[in-house]
Every structure is written in structure tokens, then in C-alpha cells.
MIVEX-703214 format. One record per residue (C-alpha): x negated, y negated, z negated. Coordinates in steps of 0.1 Angstrom, whole numbers, plus 5000, padded with zeros to 4 digits. Example, Ala and Ser with C-alpha at 12.3 -4.5 7.8 and 13.67 -1.06 7.14 Angstrom:
% residues 2
+------+-------+------+
| east | north |   up |
+------+-------+------+
| 4877 |  5045 | 4922 |
| 4863 |  5011 | 4929 |
+------+-------+------+
END
This chain:
% residues 487
+------+-------+------+
| east | north |   up |
+------+-------+------+
| 4999 |  4998 | 4999 |
| 4985 |  4966 | 5011 |
| 4991 |  4935 | 4988 |
| 4985 |  4900 | 4989 |
| 4992 |  4878 | 4959 |
| 5027 |  4894 | 4944 |
| 5038 |  4903 | 4981 |
| 5033 |  4939 | 4990 |
| 5032 |  4960 | 5023 |
| 5054 |  4998 | 5026 |
| 5061 |  5018 | 5048 |
| 5095 |  5041 | 5043 |
| 5102 |  5076 | 5062 |
| 5130 |  5089 | 5068 |
| 5141 |  5121 | 5052 |
| 5145 |  5140 | 5087 |
| 5108 |  5123 | 5095 |
| 5124 |  5107 | 5128 |
| 5110 |  5076 | 5120 |
| 5090 |  5055 | 5096 |
| 5097 |  5015 | 5089 |
| 5072 |  4991 | 5077 |
| 5089 |  4951 | 5064 |
| 5069 |  4925 | 5067 |
| 5086 |  4900 | 5040 |
| 5086 |  4863 | 5042 |
| 5052 |  4849 | 5023 |
| 5031 |  4873 | 5034 |
| 4999 |  4856 | 5041 |
| 4999 |  4858 | 5081 |
| 4960 |  4854 | 5085 |
| 4957 |  4883 | 5064 |
| 4982 |  4908 | 5085 |
| 4963 |  4926 | 5112 |
| 4969 |  4956 | 5136 |
| 4943 |  4974 | 5115 |
| 4961 |  4969 | 5084 |
| 4993 |  4976 | 5094 |
| 4979 |  5010 | 5106 |
| 4961 |  5019 | 5077 |
| 4997 |  5014 | 5061 |
| 5011 |  5042 | 5082 |
| 4984 |  5065 | 5081 |
| 4988 |  5065 | 5045 |
| 5018 |  5078 | 5048 |
| 5010 |  5102 | 5070 |
| 5024 |  5089 | 5102 |
| 5004 |  5093 | 5135 |
| 5000 |  5062 | 5151 |
| 4994 |  5066 | 5192 |
| 4985 |  5042 | 5214 |
| 5022 |  5029 | 5224 |
| 5028 |  5023 | 5187 |
| 4991 |  5008 | 5182 |
| 5006 |  4982 | 5210 |
| 5040 |  4981 | 5195 |
| 5024 |  4970 | 5163 |
| 4997 |  4944 | 5178 |
| 5032 |  4927 | 5193 |
| 5050 |  4923 | 5162 |
| 5019 |  4914 | 5144 |
| 5012 |  4884 | 5168 |
| 5054 |  4876 | 5168 |
| 5049 |  4873 | 5127 |
| 5015 |  4854 | 5130 |
| 5032 |  4829 | 5153 |
| 5064 |  4825 | 5133 |
| 5056 |  4841 | 5094 |
| 5089 |  4819 | 5087 |
| 5111 |  4850 | 5100 |
| 5106 |  4886 | 5086 |
| 5100 |  4915 | 5107 |
| 5098 |  4952 | 5108 |
| 5078 |  4978 | 5127 |
| 5097 |  5009 | 5132 |
| 5079 |  5039 | 5147 |
| 5096 |  5069 | 5157 |
| 5090 |  5105 | 5165 |
| 5101 |  5120 | 5201 |
| 5133 |  5147 | 5194 |
| 5131 |  5178 | 5210 |
| 5150 |  5183 | 5244 |
| 5174 |  5212 | 5243 |
| 5170 |  5236 | 5273 |
| 5196 |  5237 | 5306 |
| 5223 |  5262 | 5303 |
| 5220 |  5287 | 5326 |
| 5247 |  5290 | 5357 |
| 5261 |  5302 | 5385 |
| 5252 |  5288 | 5418 |
| 5268 |  5297 | 5451 |
| 5252 |  5298 | 5484 |
| 5256 |  5272 | 5504 |
| 5283 |  5288 | 5532 |
| 5298 |  5303 | 5499 |
| 5310 |  5269 | 5486 |
| 5349 |  5260 | 5485 |
| 5351 |  5236 | 5518 |
| 5359 |  5197 | 5517 |
| 5392 |  5197 | 5536 |
| 5408 |  5165 | 5550 |
| 5443 |  5160 | 5555 |
| 5451 |  5152 | 5588 |
| 5472 |  5122 | 5594 |
| 5505 |  5115 | 5590 |
| 5524 |  5133 | 5625 |
| 5490 |  5141 | 5637 |
| 5490 |  5171 | 5662 |
| 5459 |  5189 | 5667 |
| 5455 |  5169 | 5703 |
| 5455 |  5135 | 5687 |
| 5432 |  5151 | 5661 |
| 5393 |  5137 | 5664 |
| 5376 |  5164 | 5687 |
| 5350 |  5171 | 5663 |
| 5376 |  5183 | 5636 |
| 5402 |  5215 | 5646 |
| 5426 |  5216 | 5618 |
| 5437 |  5244 | 5635 |
| 5408 |  5264 | 5628 |
| 5397 |  5247 | 5594 |
| 5404 |  5273 | 5562 |
| 5401 |  5270 | 5522 |
| 5392 |  5308 | 5525 |
| 5355 |  5323 | 5521 |
| 5353 |  5353 | 5535 |
| 5318 |  5372 | 5524 |
| 5302 |  5404 | 5543 |
| 5289 |  5436 | 5529 |
| 5252 |  5428 | 5513 |
| 5258 |  5393 | 5518 |
| 5240 |  5375 | 5492 |
| 5265 |  5349 | 5476 |
| 5255 |  5332 | 5447 |
| 5220 |  5332 | 5422 |
| 5225 |  5334 | 5381 |
| 5204 |  5305 | 5373 |
| 5186 |  5314 | 5338 |
| 5186 |  5288 | 5313 |
| 5154 |  5262 | 5308 |
| 5132 |  5267 | 5275 |
| 5137 |  5231 | 5270 |
| 5109 |  5207 | 5256 |
| 5097 |  5206 | 5218 |
| 5097 |  5171 | 5197 |
| 5074 |  5160 | 5175 |
| 5084 |  5140 | 5140 |
| 5061 |  5106 | 5131 |
| 5038 |  5129 | 5114 |
| 5026 |  5145 | 5144 |
| 5043 |  5177 | 5134 |
| 5062 |  5200 | 5161 |
| 5098 |  5201 | 5163 |
| 5111 |  5238 | 5183 |
| 5134 |  5231 | 5213 |
| 5168 |  5250 | 5219 |
| 5164 |  5269 | 5246 |
| 5198 |  5267 | 5268 |
| 5225 |  5294 | 5267 |
| 5227 |  5322 | 5291 |
| 5252 |  5324 | 5315 |
| 5272 |  5356 | 5312 |
| 5285 |  5366 | 5348 |
| 5318 |  5387 | 5341 |
| 5310 |  5419 | 5358 |
| 5334 |  5431 | 5387 |
| 5325 |  5466 | 5409 |
| 5329 |  5441 | 5440 |
| 5295 |  5423 | 5429 |
| 5258 |  5431 | 5420 |
| 5235 |  5411 | 5404 |
| 5202 |  5426 | 5410 |
| 5170 |  5419 | 5390 |
| 5158 |  5386 | 5404 |
| 5197 |  5373 | 5397 |
| 5209 |  5371 | 5429 |
| 5245 |  5382 | 5437 |
| 5249 |  5401 | 5465 |
| 5287 |  5415 | 5477 |
| 5294 |  5447 | 5477 |
| 5324 |  5451 | 5499 |
| 5338 |  5429 | 5529 |
| 5368 |  5405 | 5515 |
| 5376 |  5367 | 5502 |
| 5355 |  5353 | 5473 |
| 5371 |  5346 | 5443 |
| 5357 |  5322 | 5415 |
| 5370 |  5309 | 5382 |
| 5347 |  5302 | 5352 |
| 5322 |  5327 | 5347 |
| 5344 |  5353 | 5368 |
| 5336 |  5368 | 5404 |
| 5352 |  5388 | 5426 |
| 5359 |  5402 | 5464 |
| 5395 |  5405 | 5474 |
| 5400 |  5433 | 5502 |
| 5435 |  5417 | 5505 |
| 5440 |  5382 | 5518 |
| 5466 |  5368 | 5500 |
| 5489 |  5336 | 5509 |
| 5511 |  5323 | 5487 |
| 5522 |  5295 | 5508 |
| 5527 |  5296 | 5545 |
| 5499 |  5296 | 5575 |
| 5498 |  5255 | 5579 |
| 5470 |  5228 | 5583 |
| 5465 |  5239 | 5544 |
| 5453 |  5272 | 5554 |
| 5439 |  5268 | 5587 |
| 5442 |  5300 | 5616 |
| 5435 |  5333 | 5594 |
| 5409 |  5359 | 5605 |
| 5399 |  5387 | 5578 |
| 5385 |  5420 | 5581 |
| 5414 |  5437 | 5561 |
| 5446 |  5434 | 5548 |
| 5468 |  5405 | 5555 |
| 5495 |  5391 | 5530 |
| 5517 |  5361 | 5532 |
| 5542 |  5348 | 5511 |
| 5563 |  5323 | 5535 |
| 5555 |  5327 | 5569 |
| 5535 |  5312 | 5600 |
| 5542 |  5277 | 5612 |
| 5535 |  5267 | 5651 |
| 5502 |  5274 | 5672 |
| 5487 |  5290 | 5643 |
| 5468 |  5323 | 5646 |
| 5463 |  5356 | 5621 |
| 5445 |  5382 | 5628 |
| 5440 |  5414 | 5607 |
| 5418 |  5444 | 5617 |
| 5433 |  5461 | 5590 |
| 5477 |  5455 | 5581 |
| 5494 |  5422 | 5576 |
| 5530 |  5416 | 5556 |
| 5546 |  5382 | 5564 |
| 5576 |  5375 | 5548 |
| 5589 |  5339 | 5558 |
| 5596 |  5332 | 5592 |
| 5569 |  5331 | 5617 |
| 5574 |  5304 | 5644 |
| 5560 |  5301 | 5677 |
| 5523 |  5316 | 5666 |
| 5498 |  5347 | 5672 |
| 5496 |  5375 | 5653 |
| 5475 |  5405 | 5656 |
| 5469 |  5431 | 5636 |
| 5445 |  5462 | 5639 |
| 5468 |  5486 | 5620 |
| 5508 |  5474 | 5609 |
| 5526 |  5446 | 5609 |
| 5556 |  5439 | 5587 |
| 5574 |  5407 | 5594 |
| 5597 |  5407 | 5568 |
| 5619 |  5378 | 5581 |
| 5610 |  5381 | 5616 |
| 5597 |  5362 | 5642 |
| 5612 |  5330 | 5663 |
| 5587 |  5327 | 5691 |
| 5601 |  5300 | 5714 |
| 5589 |  5314 | 5744 |
| 5551 |  5308 | 5733 |
| 5547 |  5327 | 5702 |
| 5529 |  5368 | 5707 |
| 5523 |  5394 | 5687 |
| 5496 |  5424 | 5688 |
| 5507 |  5458 | 5662 |
| 5473 |  5480 | 5664 |
| 5498 |  5505 | 5657 |
| 5537 |  5502 | 5645 |
| 5554 |  5472 | 5640 |
| 5586 |  5464 | 5617 |
| 5612 |  5433 | 5617 |
| 5640 |  5419 | 5608 |
| 5647 |  5399 | 5640 |
| 5625 |  5391 | 5675 |
| 5630 |  5361 | 5693 |
| 5618 |  5346 | 5726 |
| 5585 |  5367 | 5716 |
| 5556 |  5388 | 5741 |
| 5553 |  5419 | 5715 |
| 5531 |  5447 | 5717 |
| 5523 |  5478 | 5698 |
| 5500 |  5505 | 5698 |
| 5528 |  5524 | 5674 |
| 5564 |  5525 | 5671 |
| 5586 |  5494 | 5671 |
| 5612 |  5493 | 5640 |
| 5638 |  5461 | 5646 |
| 5668 |  5455 | 5619 |
| 5690 |  5432 | 5637 |
| 5684 |  5417 | 5671 |
| 5655 |  5417 | 5703 |
| 5663 |  5386 | 5721 |
| 5648 |  5375 | 5753 |
| 5615 |  5393 | 5743 |
| 5591 |  5408 | 5766 |
| 5579 |  5439 | 5750 |
| 5549 |  5464 | 5755 |
| 5557 |  5496 | 5734 |
| 5532 |  5523 | 5737 |
| 5552 |  5544 | 5709 |
| 5589 |  5545 | 5702 |
| 5611 |  5517 | 5697 |
| 5637 |  5533 | 5668 |
| 5660 |  5504 | 5662 |
| 5696 |  5519 | 5661 |
| 5712 |  5492 | 5643 |
| 5699 |  5466 | 5667 |
| 5707 |  5447 | 5697 |
| 5681 |  5446 | 5728 |
| 5697 |  5412 | 5746 |
| 5678 |  5396 | 5775 |
| 5638 |  5401 | 5784 |
| 5621 |  5434 | 5793 |
| 5611 |  5465 | 5772 |
| 5586 |  5486 | 5785 |
| 5582 |  5516 | 5765 |
| 5563 |  5548 | 5764 |
| 5582 |  5566 | 5740 |
| 5622 |  5571 | 5735 |
| 5642 |  5540 | 5727 |
| 5670 |  5542 | 5701 |
| 5690 |  5511 | 5700 |
| 5730 |  5499 | 5691 |
| 5739 |  5475 | 5715 |
| 5723 |  5468 | 5752 |
| 5728 |  5432 | 5767 |
| 5754 |  5412 | 5755 |
| 5791 |  5402 | 5763 |
| 5780 |  5371 | 5784 |
| 5761 |  5392 | 5806 |
| 5723 |  5387 | 5799 |
| 5705 |  5406 | 5824 |
| 5684 |  5427 | 5801 |
| 5656 |  5453 | 5817 |
| 5647 |  5486 | 5803 |
| 5620 |  5506 | 5816 |
| 5617 |  5541 | 5804 |
| 5584 |  5561 | 5797 |
| 5568 |  5530 | 5814 |
| 5537 |  5512 | 5804 |
| 5523 |  5483 | 5823 |
| 5486 |  5484 | 5810 |
| 5488 |  5520 | 5820 |
| 5502 |  5512 | 5858 |
| 5477 |  5483 | 5858 |
| 5445 |  5511 | 5850 |
| 5461 |  5532 | 5871 |
| 5461 |  5510 | 5902 |
| 5429 |  5499 | 5896 |
| 5410 |  5530 | 5891 |
| 5433 |  5545 | 5923 |
| 5416 |  5517 | 5944 |
| 5381 |  5518 | 5930 |
| 5384 |  5558 | 5941 |
| 5397 |  5548 | 5975 |
| 5367 |  5523 | 5981 |
| 5340 |  5550 | 5962 |
| 5354 |  5575 | 5989 |
| 5353 |  5553 | 6022 |
| 5318 |  5545 | 6009 |
| 5308 |  5579 | 6008 |
| 5320 |  5588 | 6037 |
| 5308 |  5563 | 6058 |
| 5272 |  5569 | 6041 |
| 5280 |  5601 | 6053 |
| 5288 |  5589 | 6088 |
| 5250 |  5572 | 6087 |
| 5228 |  5606 | 6078 |
| 5248 |  5624 | 6103 |
| 5239 |  5600 | 6129 |
| 5201 |  5604 | 6120 |
| 5205 |  5639 | 6114 |
| 5215 |  5642 | 6154 |
| 5181 |  5628 | 6168 |
| 5165 |  5662 | 6160 |
| 5148 |  5679 | 6137 |
| 5118 |  5653 | 6136 |
| 5122 |  5621 | 6121 |
| 5103 |  5593 | 6124 |
| 5086 |  5580 | 6084 |
| 5112 |  5552 | 6090 |
| 5141 |  5573 | 6093 |
| 5129 |  5595 | 6071 |
| 5128 |  5570 | 6041 |
| 5159 |  5557 | 6055 |
| 5177 |  5590 | 6051 |
| 5162 |  5592 | 6015 |
| 5177 |  5566 | 6009 |
| 5213 |  5571 | 6025 |
| 5210 |  5604 | 6004 |
| 5201 |  5586 | 5970 |
| 5232 |  5560 | 5978 |
| 5256 |  5588 | 5987 |
| 5249 |  5608 | 5958 |
| 5258 |  5578 | 5934 |
| 5290 |  5569 | 5946 |
| 5299 |  5603 | 5941 |
| 5288 |  5608 | 5909 |
| 5310 |  5575 | 5901 |
| 5336 |  5590 | 5916 |
| 5339 |  5624 | 5898 |
| 5334 |  5605 | 5862 |
| 5363 |  5583 | 5875 |
| 5382 |  5612 | 5882 |
| 5375 |  5626 | 5848 |
| 5383 |  5597 | 5830 |
| 5418 |  5590 | 5851 |
| 5427 |  5626 | 5848 |
| 5425 |  5625 | 5811 |
| 5442 |  5589 | 5809 |
| 5470 |  5607 | 5831 |
| 5473 |  5640 | 5808 |
| 5473 |  5616 | 5774 |
| 5496 |  5594 | 5792 |
| 5523 |  5619 | 5804 |
| 5517 |  5638 | 5770 |
| 5534 |  5604 | 5753 |
| 5555 |  5601 | 5779 |
| 5592 |  5603 | 5770 |
| 5620 |  5586 | 5793 |
| 5650 |  5584 | 5773 |
| 5670 |  5555 | 5760 |
| 5705 |  5562 | 5735 |
| 5729 |  5533 | 5728 |
| 5748 |  5539 | 5701 |
| 5778 |  5512 | 5706 |
| 5777 |  5497 | 5741 |
| 5762 |  5490 | 5771 |
| 5769 |  5457 | 5786 |
| 5774 |  5444 | 5818 |
| 5736 |  5430 | 5835 |
| 5720 |  5459 | 5816 |
| 5697 |  5474 | 5838 |
| 5677 |  5510 | 5828 |
| 5644 |  5516 | 5850 |
| 5630 |  5544 | 5858 |
| 5599 |  5547 | 5887 |
| 5614 |  5532 | 5919 |
| 5651 |  5538 | 5909 |
| 5671 |  5513 | 5885 |
| 5708 |  5519 | 5871 |
| 5725 |  5486 | 5871 |
| 5755 |  5486 | 5852 |
| 5786 |  5463 | 5859 |
| 5810 |  5470 | 5832 |
| 5808 |  5480 | 5797 |
| 5799 |  5516 | 5788 |
| 5804 |  5525 | 5751 |
| 5784 |  5549 | 5736 |
| 5770 |  5570 | 5721 |
| 5752 |  5576 | 5751 |
| 5717 |  5584 | 5757 |
| 5702 |  5581 | 5794 |
| 5669 |  5604 | 5800 |
| 5663 |  5628 | 5836 |
| 5675 |  5659 | 5847 |
| 5654 |  5687 | 5857 |
| 5648 |  5670 | 5890 |
| 5632 |  5640 | 5869 |
| 5668 |  5616 | 5884 |
| 5684 |  5598 | 5861 |
| 5711 |  5617 | 5840 |
| 5730 |  5604 | 5808 |
| 5748 |  5628 | 5784 |
| 5772 |  5618 | 5751 |
| 5756 |  5643 | 5724 |
| 5726 |  5663 | 5721 |
| 5749 |  5694 | 5730 |
| 5767 |  5678 | 5762 |
| 5755 |  5691 | 5796 |
| 5735 |  5662 | 5814 |
| 5756 |  5640 | 5842 |
| 5749 |  5621 | 5869 |
| 5740 |  5580 | 5866 |
| 5764 |  5571 | 5893 |
| 5796 |  5578 | 5875 |
| 5787 |  5551 | 5852 |
| 5763 |  5529 | 5869 |
| 5752 |  5514 | 5904 |
| 5717 |  5529 | 5916 |
| 5696 |  5512 | 5933 |
| 5659 |  5524 | 5950 |
| 5631 |  5511 | 5964 |
| 5600 |  5528 | 5979 |
+------+-------+------+
END
């Protein structure tokens, strides 16, 4: 303790030793106060004075000596410890939620800026099996502090981040989070999981963008105009589907139905079940089942149409398998076409294959003609002719090989098509005027209503015929419809 006259300099150290205060009272002789005096007082109380503290003490001493009528104090503080940062989950950039910009009121895709496709944007994060979707960042150790006496104050490390385990993710030894399956990424707090089913609680619209998902899709409130829904497996849509494009690798179920406005389409990789279909282009690899009505649709069905309670009104229906409906056509006489045991896809493939076979046969014959001409010159051929002969033989062999392979493929396709093909339509209630049932190059045109139940099929000669019940004999179609033939 420094004493000048009766005035003392003292240092008070806080209980936590994080601060030390020296008061310079009024009346202390200014000429006796020096930085060394102050430092000595701190030293005497075990307080460490570093270079920064020395500079601060020097400034305060100068301040007091310039104006000793104002009391001053010297305060030295310790360095508090820095707590370590907590561990955290850091998602990969491509797995972070996108920032979506809402389209302006009334703005359509045509009016939107070219840089933004509001139909294609999506809030759903799709990941693939084996993809690194994030990192568990370990906690920091923090930084130790010191009190005014120079003693270390240990820092508290941060808390570890505990990711809730789930079978769809794996955390490796380096903290990398790896997807164990394909699907949509769900993240909430310390939970991270991948869903193999994409569930949309509302509609497919500008909030969701188009859907293109490797898995199953469930949509609660329908699909708006101009949007696309693609699912590699099955899809179930509860609300109305408007003029949208639907495509599944598996089954497609429309719990309400589709009002496509002559613009929408659907393609089911297996079966399709809908409450109603209106003005839609429909293709199914499997069966089609409709509960109420099919109106002005273009149907290409590779399986069967099993809709015993539905009306088929307007449009055209191509089906490889049997067709079963309640009404065919309508009382207002809307032209309705039914093609039995038919597939436009098969017809196109067959036509293209036959044209190719004919072209290959023509090519082979032309090559053979050239070979015969060279052979007609005698047994001895010039070197130039020998090379030409070899080239012709190679070309002929290649053309013949291509012809034979294509013929095998075509025969197999035809065999499978014939095995699946059943030329039959059963109408349980009424066939209305302007309905037409077509088989090959023959159409049965109905000019007046015919009551059901009635099944139209083929007789032993392959001609159109009908029966009322399965036990009835077949009867000629000309007794109930006008037959039209074309080459």
C-alpha cells in the first residue's frame, strides 16, 4: 500500500478475481503518482499487469496529474473464457430448402421472367441412395480465459449435436450423413429422414411446382392446369386433376377424376382407376377401371376396360383386351368409336417393321443381282471385281442378318399381341345411335338404340357377331347394326 501523507492507495480484487480496482483519491500528491507506483500496488496484490494494462495506467496517471482535483480509478480486468460453439447439422447445399419467389398476382408462365420457371420449381428436396446429404459438425473446444492474477480459467466445450437415428440415413466416422435410399428429405430439429413416398398435403400448383419423383406419390387436393406429375412407381390423387400431364411407372388412382379440357393426358405403367375421365388422352399398360363416365376421351388400353357401371360417350377407345361398360354412346347421338382387340402402338410398330423388312429384302435382291452380273463374266475375275464381289457379299450378309433379326422380333411381338388380344365389348344397358364398333376393316354402325345386355365379339370366321348371354349362340351383327367394310 502506497501512502502519501495520510492518503493511501489501495487495490481491491473482486471475489471472482476477474477485476482489480485502484482508487486514486482527491488530495493525493500528483507529483508522487507515477505508473510504477500504481503497478507496484497491483503487483503487491498479486495482479498481473501486462503491456496493455501498463498503457492504460499511464494514461490515467497523466489524466490525474493534469487535473488532480478530479478523482480517478484504475480498473484492470481478466479475460473471460470463450465457450465452445455447439455441434450442429450442416446440410449440403443441394439439400437445403430452396428460396421460392411467389409469382405476381395474375402472372402466368408466359408472362413470367425467362429466368424463372414457376411450373418447374419445387420445395421438395429429392436425394439419391449413396448421396452425401450433410455433415454433423463437432462442437468447438472454446478458448481458455485468465483472471487478473494470471490464473487460467478453463473454457467449457460446446454441446454435441445428437442426430436422431433413422434407418434411411447413415453417419460415417467422419460425420458425413449418407442417404440409404432414394426419396424426399425431411428435416426438423435433430430429425433427418428420407421418405420413399412423396406426400403432398395440398394441390400441385405454383407452391409445389411440377412433380418428378422416383417412388410413390400421394396428392391430397388435385393437380392444376399445365402441371406435370411423374412417379416411377404408383400415384394416388384425391382431388380433381385438371389439364395436367400424369405419368406413372406403376398404378395410377384418381379418387375423384380428371377434367382434362382436351389438353391433359395420363399414362399409367400398369393399371388406372378413376371416378371419371373427361376430354383426356389416356394410355395404360394395364387395365382401365372407371366408376361413372368416360366422356370424349382418346383411350389406348393395352389391358382391359372393366367399367361395368360407367358410360363411354364420345371419343375413341382402343383396347387390346375385353371391354365392359354400362352405356355405349349417348341419347344425343354423339359419335363414339370402339376398336376391338386393337392398339395404335402395335399397328405403328407392325407397319414400320414390315416396311423395313421389305426394304431389306429389296436391298438383298439388288445385291444378289450385282453378284450374279459379276459371276456371269466367267470364272476368272479381275482384282478390282474380286474386291467388289467381297464387298457385295459382306453387304448382303449384313442386310440378311438384319432382316432375320427383325423378323424374329416381329414374330415375337405379334405372338405376344395375339395372346393378349381379345376382340370383345360387353354393354350392360344400352348401345346408343352413332356408336361404332370396329374390328379390322369392318365397322358395325348403330342407327338405333340396342338394349343390353349384349356382347359383341367374333365368330369362328373372325367376323363380328353378338350374343345376349354367355350361353346364347352367336348371331350376325347385321341384324342389329349396319356393317361397313373397307379394303
